C-alpha positions in Angstrom: -5.4 -18.1 3.4 -3.5 -14.8 2.9 -0.3 -15.2 1.1 2.7 -13.3 1.1 4.0 -11.2 -1.7 7.7 -10.0 -1.9 8.8 -7.5 -4.3 12.1 -8.1 -5.6 14.5 -6.7 -8.1 16.0 -9.7 -9.7 17.7 -13.1 -9.1 19.5 -12.2 -6.0 16.6 -11.1 -4.0 14.5 -13.7 -5.4 16.9 -16.1 -3.8 16.6 -14.4 -0.5 12.7 -14.2 -0.8 12.3 -17.8 -1.7 14.7 -18.9 1.1 12.5 -16.8 3.4 9.5 -18.8 2.3 7.5 -16.1 0.5 4.4 -17.3 -1.3 4.6 -15.0 -4.4 7.7 -13.3 -6.0 6.9 -9.9 -7.6 9.5 -8.4 -9.7 9.6 -4.5 -9.5 12.2 -1.6 -9.6 11.7 0.5 -6.8 13.9 3.0 -8.0 11.6 3.8 -11.0 8.3 4.4 -9.2 5.5 2.8 -7.4 5.3 0.2 -10.3 8.7 0.6 -11.6 9.3 -2.2 -14.3 12.4 -4.3 -14.4 13.7 -5.4 -18.0 12.2 -8.4 -19.6 15.7 -10.1 -19.4 15.5 -9.8 -15.6 12.0 -11.3 -15.5 13.1 -14.2 -17.9 16.3 -14.8 -15.7 14.1 -14.8 -12.3 11.7 -17.1 -13.7 14.3 -19.5 -14.8 16.1 -19.4 -11.4 12.6 -19.9 -9.4 11.7 -22.8 -11.7 8.1 -23.2 -10.6 9.0 -22.8 -6.8 6.7 -20.0 -6.4 4.4 -17.9 -8.7 6.1 -14.8 -10.3 4.5 -11.6 -10.9 5.8 -8.4 -12.6 4.7 -4.9 -12.7 4.2 -2.9 -16.1 5.7 0.5 -14.8 3.9 3.9 -14.1 2.4 4.1 -17.7 0.2 6.7 -18.9 -3.4 5.5 -19.4 -3.4 5.0 -23.2 -4.8 1.6 -24.3 -2.2 0.8 -26.8 0.6 1.9 -24.7 -0.5 -0.2 -21.8 -1.4 -3.2 -24.2 2.0 -3.2 -25.7 3.9 -3.4 -22.6 1.6 -6.0 -21.1 2.1 -8.2 -24.1 5.9 -7.6 -23.8 5.8 -8.8 -20.0 3.4 -11.7 -20.5 5.7 -13.0 -23.5 8.1 -13.9 -20.7 6.0 -16.5 -19.2 5.2 -14.5 -15.9 2.4 -15.9 -13.8 0.8 -12.5 -13.1 1.0 -9.1 -14.7 0.2 -6.2 -12.6 -1.1 -2.8 -14.2 -1.6 0.3 -12.8 -4.8 2.0 -13.0 -4.2 5.8 -12.5 -7.3 8.1 -12.5 -8.1 8.8 -16.1 -11.2 8.9 -18.5 -9.4 6.2 -20.4 -9.6 3.5 -17.7 -12.3 1.5 -19.4 -10.7 1.7 -22.6 -7.4 0.5 -21.1 -9.1 -2.5 -19.3 -10.9 -3.4 -22.6 -7.8 -3.3 -24.8 -6.3 -6.0 -22.3 -9.1 -8.4 -22.2 -7.7 -10.4 -25.3 -4.5 -11.0 -23.2 -6.6 -12.2 -20.1 -7.1 -15.4 -21.8 -3.4 -16.6 -21.3 -2.0 -14.4 -18.4 -3.5 -13.4 -15.1 -3.9 -9.7 -15.1 -4.0 -7.8 -11.7 -5.2 -4.3 -12.0 -3.7 -2.0 -9.3 -5.6 0.9 -7.8 -4.1 3.4 -5.6 -5.3 4.4 -2.1 -3.5 7.9 -2.2 -5.4 8.8 -5.5 -9.0 8.6 -4.6 -9.6 4.8 -5.9 -12.8 4.1 -7.6 -14.0 0.7 -6.3 -16.8 1.0 -8.7 -14.4 0.1 -11.4 -14.3 -3.7 -10.0 -17.4 -4.8 -12.0 -15.6 -3.3 -15.1 -12.4 -5.3 -14.3 -14.5 -8.4 -14.0 -16.2 -8.1 -17.2 -13.0 -7.6 -19.0 -11.7 -11.1 -17.6 -9.2 -9.5 -15.0 -7.8 -12.2 -12.6 -7.7 -9.8 -9.7 -7.4 -6.4 -8.1 -5.3 -4.7 -5.4 -4.8 -1.4 -3.6 -1.1 0.2 -3.4 0.1 3.5 -3.0 1.5 5.7 -5.7 3.5 8.3 -3.8 5.6 6.3 -0.8 6.7 9.4 0.8 3.2 10.2 1.6 2.4 7.3 4.1 1.2 3.9 4.2 -1.8 2.2 2.9 -3.9 2.7 6.3 -2.9 6.4 6.1 -5.1 6.7 3.0 -7.6 3.8 3.1 -9.7 3.8 6.3 -10.0 0.3 7.6 -13.9 0.6 7.3 -13.6 0.8 3.7 -11.3 -2.3 3.2 -14.1 -5.1 3.7 -16.4 -3.5 1.2 -13.6 -3.5 -1.5 -12.5 -7.2 -0.6 -15.8 -8.6 -0.3 -17.0 -6.7 -3.7 -14.1 -8.1 -5.5 -14.3 -11.7 -4.4 -18.1 -11.8 -5.1 -17.0 -10.7 -8.8 -14.6 -13.6 -8.9 -11.5 -11.4 -8.5 -8.5 -12.2 -6.0 -7.6 -9.4 -3.8 -4.4 -8.0 -2.6 -3.3 -5.1 -0.3 -0.1 -3.4 -0.4 1.4 0.2 0.1 4.3 0.5 2.5 3.1 -2.2 4.7 4.8 -2.6 8.1 4.6 -5.3 10.7 2.2 -3.6 13.0 -0.2 -3.4 9.7 -0.3 -7.1 9.3 -2.8 -8.1 12.3 -5.1 -5.2 11.2 -5.4 -6.5 7.6 -5.4 -10.2 8.1 -8.9 -10.4 9.5 -10.1 -8.8 6.3 -9.0 -12.1 4.5 -7.2 -10.5 1.4 -5.8 -13.0 -0.9 -2.1 -11.6 -0.6 -0.4 -9.0 1.3 2.4 -7.1 -0.6 5.8 -6.0 0.8 9.0 -4.2 -0.1 10.2 -1.6 2.3 9.5 -3.8 5.4 11.8 -6.2 3.6 14.6 -4.0 3.4 15.4 -3.2 7.0 16.6 0.2 7.8 17.6 0.9 4.1 14.2 1.8 2.8 12.5 0.4 -0.2 15.2 1.2 -2.7 17.7 -0.6 -0.6 18.1 -4.4 -0.8 15.9 -6.8 1.0 17.4 -8.7 3.9 16.9 -12.3 5.0 16.3 -11.1 8.6 13.5 -8.7 7.6 11.9 -11.3 5.3 11.8 -13.8 8.2 10.2 -11.2 10.4 7.5 -10.5 8.1 7.0 -14.3 7.2 6.4 -15.0 10.8 3.7 -12.6 10.9 1.7 -13.8 7.9 0.9 -17.4 8.8 2.0 -19.9 6.1 -0.7 -22.3 4.8 1.2 -25.3 6.1 0.9 -23.9 9.6 -2.6 -22.9 9.4 -4.6 -23.8 12.5 -1.6 -24.4 14.4 0.0 -22.6 17.3 1.6 -19.3 16.9 4.3 -17.7 18.7 3.0 -14.2 17.7 0.8 -12.1 20.1 -1.2 -10.2 17.5 -2.9 -8.4 20.2 0.5 -6.6 21.0 1.2 -5.9 17.4 -2.3 -4.5 16.6 -2.2 -2.2 19.9 
């Protein structure tokens, strides 16, 4: 079953997301880049507010691929008690060293590597991530103004990425300015989660605030586990057209 991840900026948006039935609450500052990080204080307040009602993830920021820099930031975020820490893996010759530096942290925190569809992602990194005990991998977009996920990652490449990751024991996510018409195109590939931000903000864009109405619209398109196998009011053929 594919879960719905909603990126929020703090407690106020987390409340909207939870009320809308999202599966994973993801903390991110959209004004600070693709993986802009919120403060650890905001993470702690949000975790306290959610109180176990949903898993919480947090991003580390758009960091340089320097092992000690990345490890320090991941340690700081992991110390908040967040369920998942998402780390951007930008193209660099230091990718393997960064993953190796994080392996000791993987024993106590679920690490999710983020690859970028618009930066020529190397899916051959997946075995290396599994070797260093990462919990999962996902694809996002680094430059939001340059299009959505499917503008950069052809649909024919997605099954290979998902199947390879799952065969290595990694959970898999897809994100990158996803909109309602993308959902029926991506659900058949069976990712573990789909991530949303801009689509939850209505007409205000990803740096605006999420709205209950927009969350409800996306939630309706990503079948909830409790409704799996039941009738749906959504005509996915029209959405995919």
